[in-house]
C-alpha positions in Angstrom: -40.2 30.8 3.6 -39.6 28.6 6.6 -41.3 25.7 4.8 -38.9 26.2 1.8 -35.8 26.1 4.2 -37.1 23.0 5.9 -37.5 21.2 2.6 -34.1 22.4 1.4 -32.6 21.0 4.7 -34.2 17.6 4.2 -33.1 17.4 0.6 -29.6 18.3 1.6 -29.5 15.6 4.3 -30.9 13.0 1.8 -28.2 13.9 -0.8 -25.5 13.6 1.8 -26.7 10.2 2.9 -26.9 9.0 -0.7 -23.4 10.4 -1.4 -22.0 8.7 1.7 -23.5 5.4 0.6 -21.8 5.7 -2.8 -18.5 6.6 -1.2 -18.7 3.3 0.7 -19.5 1.2 -2.3 -17.1 -1.5 -3.4 -15.6 -1.5 -6.9 -14.8 -4.7 -8.8 -12.8 -5.6 -11.9 -13.8 -8.7 -13.8 -13.2 -10.5 -17.1 -16.2 -11.7 -19.1 -16.5 -14.8 -21.4 -15.1 -12.8 -24.3 -12.0 -11.9 -22.3 -13.1 -8.2 -22.0 -12.2 -6.4 -18.8 -15.0 -4.5 -17.0 -15.2 -2.3 -13.9 -18.3 -1.7 -11.7 -20.0 -2.1 -8.4 -21.7 -5.4 -9.3 -19.7 -8.0 -11.2 -21.4 -10.2 -13.8 -22.6 -13.6 -12.5 -20.8 -15.4 -15.3 -17.5 -13.5 -14.9 -14.4 -15.6 -15.4 -12.4 -13.7 -12.8 -13.5 -11.1 -10.2 -11.2 -8.9 -8.2 -12.2 -6.3 -5.6 -10.3 -3.1 -6.1 -8.8 -1.4 -3.0 -8.4 2.3 -3.2 -5.7 4.1 -1.3 -7.1 7.6 -1.8 -7.1 8.6 1.8 -4.0 7.9 3.9 -4.6 6.0 7.1 -5.0 8.1 10.2 -1.5 7.2 11.5 0.1 8.7 8.3 -2.1 11.9 8.2 0.7 14.0 9.8 3.2 13.1 7.1 4.3 15.8 4.6 2.3 15.8 1.3 5.3 14.5 -0.7 5.8 11.5 1.6 2.1 10.6 1.5 2.1 10.9 -2.3 5.2 8.7 -2.7 3.7 6.3 -0.2 0.5 6.0 -2.3 2.3 5.5 -5.6 5.2 3.4 -4.3 4.4 1.7 -1.0 7.5 0.2 0.6 7.8 -3.3 2.0 11.0 -4.6 3.5 11.4 -8.4 3.4 13.6 -10.0 6.1 14.5 -13.4 7.5 15.7 -14.5 10.9 19.1 -15.6 9.5 19.8 -12.2 8.0 21.6 -10.2 10.6 23.6 -7.1 9.7 22.4 -6.5 6.2 18.8 -6.6 7.3 19.5 -4.3 10.2 21.3 -1.8 7.9 18.3 -1.9 5.5 15.9 -1.3 8.3 18.1 1.5 9.7 18.3 3.3 6.3 14.5 3.3 6.0 14.1 4.6 9.6 16.8 7.2 9.2 15.0 8.6 6.1 11.6 8.4 7.7 10.2 6.1 5.1 6.8 4.6 6.1 7.2 0.9 5.4 5.8 -2.5 6.1 8.1 -5.3 7.3 7.5 -8.9 6.4 9.5 -11.6 8.1 9.8 -14.8 6.0 9.3 -17.6 8.5 7.5 -20.5 7.1 8.3 -22.5 3.9 5.0 -21.2 2.4 6.1 -17.6 3.1 9.5 -18.3 1.5 8.0 -20.0 -1.6 5.5 -17.3 -2.2 8.2 -14.7 -1.8 10.4 -16.4 -4.3 7.6 -16.7 -6.8 6.6 -13.0 -6.4 10.0 -11.4 -6.3 12.0 -13.8 -8.6 14.7 -14.0 -6.0 15.6 -15.7 -2.8 17.9 -13.3 -1.0 17.1 -10.9 1.9 16.9 -8.1 2.7 14.8 -7.2 -0.3 12.8 -4.1 -0.8 9.5 -3.9 -2.7 8.7 -0.4 -3.8 5.5 -0.1 -5.7 5.9 -2.9 -8.3 9.7 -2.8 -8.3 12.0 -5.1 -6.3 15.5 -4.0 -5.0 17.6 -7.1 -4.4 20.6 -7.1 -2.1 21.1 -4.2 0.3 23.1 -1.4 -1.3 22.5 1.9 0.5 23.4 4.1 -2.5 21.1 2.2 -4.9 18.2 2.1 -2.4 18.6 5.8 -1.6 18.6 6.6 -5.3 15.4 4.6 -6.0 13.7 6.2 -3.0 14.6 9.6 -4.3 13.2 8.8 -7.7 10.0 7.5 -6.1 9.6 11.0 -4.5 10.4 10.2 -0.9 12.1 13.1 0.9 15.9 12.8 1.5 15.7 14.1 5.0 12.9 12.9 7.3 11.0 15.4 9.3 10.2 12.6 11.8 11.6 9.2 12.9 9.2 6.3 12.6 9.4 3.4 15.0 10.8 0.2 13.6 8.1 -2.5 13.3 8.5 -4.8 16.3 6.8 -7.8 14.6 5.8 -9.1 11.3 2.9 -7.0 10.0 1.5 -9.8 7.8 2.6 -12.9 6.1 2.8 -13.1 2.4 -0.5 -14.2 0.9 
């Protein structure tokens, strides 16, 4: 009986190690020569385009304390606030609205010409503040419109906590 339990233990440990390795595997999306899209852990050598897929299944540790509805909205519709140094009051009002509602957000300051050009290309606009929520862009700060869109995305109307405003640009536009 003891021998059976020891074997069972080692089999369980081996299965856990294999499962852990699979959980850490990378997933790719690629297009082949015939323009068919494929998904897998090893892209074809002759693929036309290859993209590594990033999963946001598990919230980062810093967001683990958020209510479920906020984490769900954050996964489906991540929020990024775009600002510029010459945008004073409207940008501050936009930031204050997000902080007051307790919306987890990234802040991107458009500083260089490359940042601005990439922003214009991606957003289709050149005004700030601008909010990117999921794949949607909210141009011009209008509190009523932004609140309505945040409500639709599933963010709570009243924040159970008050996040700190980002003190610096989190990352530049790539």
